[in-house]
C-alpha positions in Angstrom: 107.5 99.9 137.6 104.2 99.6 135.7 104.8 99.3 131.9 101.2 100.4 131.1 98.9 102.4 133.2 95.9 101.0 131.3 92.9 100.8 133.7 89.8 99.9 131.7 87.7 100.7 128.6 84.9 103.2 128.6 82.1 104.0 126.3 82.1 107.8 125.5 78.4 107.7 124.6 76.7 105.8 127.5 79.5 105.8 130.0 79.6 102.0 130.5 82.8 100.5 131.8 84.4 97.4 130.1 87.2 95.0 131.0 90.4 96.0 129.1 91.8 92.5 129.4 89.2 90.8 127.2 89.0 91.1 123.5 86.5 93.9 122.9 84.8 95.4 119.9 82.3 98.2 120.3 80.0 98.9 123.2 76.5 97.3 123.1 75.1 100.8 122.5 77.1 100.8 119.2 79.8 103.3 120.2 83.5 102.9 120.0 85.3 102.1 123.3 88.2 104.3 124.6 91.1 103.1 126.7 91.4 104.8 130.1 94.6 105.1 132.2 95.3 105.6 135.8 97.3 108.9 136.2 98.7 107.6 139.5 100.4 104.8 137.7 102.3 107.1 135.4 105.4 107.5 137.5 107.7 109.2 134.9 108.4 112.7 133.8 109.1 114.3 130.4 112.8 114.2 131.4 112.6 110.4 131.7 110.9 110.1 128.3 113.7 112.1 126.7 116.2 109.3 127.4 114.2 106.6 125.8 114.6 105.2 122.3 113.0 107.5 119.6 109.9 105.5 118.7 106.3 105.7 119.8 106.9 103.1 122.5 108.8 105.7 124.5 105.3 106.6 125.8 104.4 103.1 126.9 102.8 104.1 130.2 100.1 105.7 128.1 99.8 102.8 125.7 97.7 99.6 126.3 100.3 96.9 125.9 101.0 95.5 129.4 104.1 93.3 128.7 107.2 94.7 126.9 107.7 91.3 125.2 104.4 91.6 123.4 105.4 94.8 121.6 105.5 94.5 117.8 107.7 97.2 116.3 109.4 98.2 113.1 110.8 101.4 114.6 107.6 103.5 114.1 107.3 107.0 115.5 109.2 110.2 116.1 108.6 111.6 112.6 109.9 115.1 111.9 108.1 118.3 112.6 109.3 120.4 109.8 109.2 124.2 109.4 107.8 125.5 106.1 109.8 128.8 105.8 109.3 129.6 102.1 105.6 129.0 102.2 105.4 130.9 105.4 107.2 133.9 104.0 104.9 133.9 101.0 101.8 133.9 103.2 103.3 136.3 105.8 103.2 133.7 108.6 106.2 132.9 110.9 105.0 129.7 112.6 103.9 127.1 110.0 104.9 123.5 110.6 104.2 120.1 109.1 104.3 116.8 110.9 105.6 114.5 108.1 104.3 110.9 108.6 105.7 109.8 105.2 108.9 108.7 106.9 107.3 106.0 109.0 107.2 102.2 108.3 104.8 101.3 105.5 104.9 105.0 104.5 101.8 106.3 106.3 100.6 107.2 109.8 98.5 104.0 109.6 101.6 102.2 110.9 101.1 103.8 114.3 97.6 102.3 114.8 98.7 99.0 113.4 101.7 98.7 115.7 99.7 99.2 118.8 96.6 97.4 117.6 98.4 94.3 116.5 100.6 94.3 119.6 97.5 94.4 121.9 95.6 91.9 119.8 98.4 89.4 120.1 98.7 90.0 123.8 95.0 89.2 124.2 95.2 86.0 122.3 93.8 87.1 118.9 95.2 84.9 116.1 94.1 86.8 113.0 93.0 90.4 112.2 90.5 91.4 109.6 89.6 94.8 108.2 88.2 96.8 105.3 90.4 99.6 104.0 90.9 102.2 101.4 94.5 101.0 101.1 97.1 102.2 103.5 95.6 100.9 106.7 95.3 97.4 105.2 98.9 97.5 104.1 100.1 98.6 107.5 98.0 96.0 109.4 99.1 93.3 107.0 102.8 94.1 107.6 102.5 94.3 111.4 100.4 91.1 111.5 103.1 89.3 109.6 105.7 90.7 112.0 103.6 89.4 114.9 102.9 86.0 113.3 99.2 86.7 113.0 97.1 86.0 109.9 95.3 88.9 108.2 92.2 89.3 106.0 91.9 92.5 104.0 89.0 93.7 101.8 89.4 96.9 99.9 87.6 98.7 97.1 88.8 97.8 93.6 89.7 101.5 93.2 92.3 101.4 96.0 95.8 102.3 95.0 97.7 99.5 93.4 100.8 99.9 95.6 98.7 99.2 98.8 97.3 96.0 97.2 100.9 95.0 96.5 102.0 95.7 100.1 99.2 93.5 101.4 100.1 90.6 99.1 103.8 90.9 99.9 103.0 90.6 103.6 101.0 87.4 102.9 97.5 88.9 103.6 94.4 87.2 102.4 93.3 90.1 100.1 90.0 90.6 98.3 88.8 93.5 96.1 85.2 94.6 96.1 83.3 96.7 93.5 82.2 99.4 95.9 83.3 101.7 98.7 84.8 101.0 102.1 81.4 100.5 103.6 80.8 97.6 101.2 84.1 96.1 102.2 83.2 96.5 105.9 80.0 94.4 105.5 82.0 91.6 104.0 84.6 91.7 106.7 81.9 91.7 109.5 80.3 88.6 107.9 83.6 86.8 107.5 84.7 87.5 111.2 81.3 86.1 112.4 82.2 82.8 110.7 85.9 82.5 111.5 87.3 81.5 114.9 90.1 83.6 116.3 89.6 86.6 113.9 89.1 90.1 115.3 87.4 92.9 113.3 90.0 95.7 113.4 88.0 98.2 111.3 88.4 101.8 112.3 87.2 102.2 115.9 85.6 98.8 116.0 88.5 97.8 118.4 89.9 100.1 121.0 93.6 100.2 120.3 94.2 101.6 116.8 93.3 105.0 118.3 96.0 104.5 121.0 98.7 104.2 118.3 97.4 107.2 116.4 97.3 109.4 119.5 101.1 109.2 119.7 101.2 111.9 117.0 99.9 114.3 119.6 102.4 113.1 122.1 105.2 113.6 119.7 104.1 117.1 118.7 103.9 118.1 122.4 107.4 116.7 123.0 108.9 118.3 119.9 107.5 121.7 120.9 109.0 121.4 124.4 105.8 120.0 126.0 103.7 122.8 124.7 100.9 122.6 122.1 100.4 124.5 118.8 97.5 127.0 118.5 95.9 125.1 115.6 96.1 121.6 114.1 94.9 120.8 110.5 94.2 117.1 110.2 93.0 115.1 107.1 89.9 113.4 108.3 88.4 110.2 106.9 87.7 107.9 109.8 89.1 110.6 112.0 91.0 108.2 114.4 94.0 110.5 114.7 92.0 113.6 115.4 90.0 111.8 118.1 93.2 110.2 119.5 95.1 113.5 119.7 92.3 115.3 121.4 92.1 112.3 123.9 95.8 112.3 124.7 95.9 116.1 125.3 93.4 115.4 128.1 95.6 112.6 129.4 98.7 114.8 129.3 97.0 117.5 131.3 95.8 115.0 133.8 99.3 113.8 134.5 100.6 117.4 134.6 102.9 117.3 131.5 101.1 120.2 129.8 98.9 123.1 130.8 95.3 123.6 129.8 96.1 125.5 126.5 95.0 123.1 123.8 94.9 123.6 120.0 91.9 124.3 117.9 91.3 121.1 115.8 90.4 121.5 112.2 89.0 118.5 110.2 89.9 118.6 106.5 87.9 116.7 103.9 87.4 116.7 100.2 84.3 118.4 98.6 83.7 115.0 97.0 83.2 113.4 100.4 82.6 115.8 103.3 80.1 114.3 105.8 81.9 115.8 108.8 82.1 119.3 107.3 78.4 119.2 106.4 77.4 117.9 109.9 79.6 120.6 111.6 78.1 123.4 109.5 74.6 122.2 110.2 75.3 121.9 114.0 74.6 118.2 114.1 75.9 115.7 116.6 76.2 112.9 114.0 77.0 112.9 110.3 74.7 111.6 107.7 76.4 109.2 105.2 77.8 110.9 102.1 76.2 109.7 98.9 78.3 108.9 95.8 81.6 109.7 97.5 84.3 110.6 95.0 87.8 112.0 95.6 91.3 111.2 94.4 92.4 111.5 98.1 91.6 107.9 98.9 92.1 108.3 102.7 89.3 110.9 102.7 86.9 108.7 100.8 85.0 107.6 104.0 81.2 108.2 103.5 80.3 107.3 107.1 82.7 107.4 110.1 81.8 105.3 113.2 83.4 107.9 115.3 81.6 110.9 113.7 80.2 112.2 117.0 83.7 112.0 118.6 85.2 113.9 115.7 82.5 116.6 115.9 82.8 116.7 119.7 86.6 117.3 119.5 86.2 120.1 116.9 83.6 121.9 118.9 85.3 121.5 122.3 88.4 122.9 120.8 86.6 125.8 119.1 87.9 124.4 115.8 86.1 124.0 112.5 85.9 121.8 109.4 86.7 122.6 105.8 86.2 120.7 102.5 88.7 121.3 99.6 88.1 120.5 95.9 90.4 117.9 94.4 91.8 120.3 91.9 92.9 122.6 94.7 94.4 119.7 96.6 96.6 118.9 93.5 97.6 122.6 93.2 98.6 122.6 96.9 100.6 119.4 96.5 102.5 120.9 93.6 103.1 124.2 95.5 104.5 122.4 98.6 106.7 120.2 96.4 108.1 123.1 94.5 108.7 125.5 97.4 109.6 123.1 100.2 110.7 119.9 98.5 108.1 117.8 100.4 106.3 115.1 98.4 103.0 115.0 100.1 100.1 112.6 100.0 96.9 114.1 98.5 95.4 114.0 102.0 98.4 115.9 103.4 98.2 118.5 100.6 94.6 119.0 101.6 95.7 120.3 105.0 97.9 123.0 103.4 95.1 124.0 101.0 92.7 124.2 103.9 95.1 126.3 106.0 95.7 128.7 103.1 91.9 129.1 102.7 91.3 129.5 106.5 94.1 132.1 106.7 92.5 134.1 103.8 89.1 134.0 105.5 90.6 135.1 108.9 89.7 131.9 110.6 93.3 131.5 111.8 95.7 134.3 112.7 99.0 135.1 111.0 100.9 134.7 114.3 99.2 131.3 115.2 101.6 128.4 115.6 100.0 125.9 113.2 100.8 122.2 112.6 99.6 120.6 109.4 99.6 116.8 109.1 101.0 115.0 106.0 99.7 111.4 106.5 101.8 109.6 104.0 104.7 109.4 101.6 103.8 111.0 98.3 105.7 108.3 96.4 102.8 105.9 97.3 100.5 108.0 95.0 100.6 108.7 91.3 103.0 111.5 90.4 102.3 114.2 87.8 103.5 113.2 84.3 106.1 115.3 82.4 106.3 115.4 78.6 109.7 117.1 78.4 112.0 114.9 76.2 115.4 115.3 74.5 116.1 113.6 71.2 119.8 113.1 71.3 119.9 112.5 67.5 118.8 116.1 66.8 120.4 119.5 67.6 119.8 120.5 71.2 118.7 124.0 72.1 120.8 124.4 75.2 119.3 127.9 76.0 115.9 126.2 76.6 117.3 123.0 78.2 
């Protein structure tokens, strides 16, 4: 039985075909490359999948690693799809769900892309990975590279969360901080890779396989909903790999006959402090102009220019979706609301999806009966928590009525 149905790589911009069994970056035309699979080689059914271990490798026929022994895993995948009943009742909606990626290794959905990307890199003979990052991706790739016995080079903005810097260091990464944004870090990585033998640039969409790990979020949602899809997906969009990957895998699932043609509307959620995709969507553009002076406390959304911008915009439009930008103060309010009402400690990026849904519902852009999936991309404990100034002085009388 074929472990992977991987056939070739394809450029979604110019249509050029590339060999999947060579180390590849982007197409000569500058576009990301996408992995393509032979539907005839997928000789399993959803019933077969149900009996496999509960991790993302249960979908290995639609993943690029050809040899089981090359899989690098820490048990990633099959995160819960959680109902939000109290918030739903308050909004008058019966079908509000959240895919909580905070319960995955390294605490964010970046582990999915790292697991598959590192596994395939090792299989193809890469000895070291290098990447710029706003934090969580670098942490995940450092950890999985260590697991695989590969070296890792990570460059991140100095403003990246301290915990992600600590994760990289703990995993033995060669870590540098740069006074700038992720694009500045990317230039340093590209220059370093050009001078170092055996290193691969694994920046977002500059290699073809991170997206294959991220697409498993869509596979899991489909399986968790009985091989049906929700009406709408709200996704926090920086580089947009997960949104592109899920739209890609919905097409793959339809081709192999596991789902029908009813696909969700895809909603890209950004911060008003960095919203290049929202602006491009509203202006009807195919590509997004870089966002100047990007500022947002949601570090995963602080991506001024996404290499896959045209793929994000294409998925939004093909799905009849839309894009929304949310102010940071509203993101923080949404985070507090979800924590208080549902007990979920969201990342700021995940909270942005709830804030965007709430706004879209009020504007009539989604219906009250729509089955909606929000994505929380990381564990809220990886981010600063609100301070509390409530104290008890045990040496003074205590007002127990107010305690």
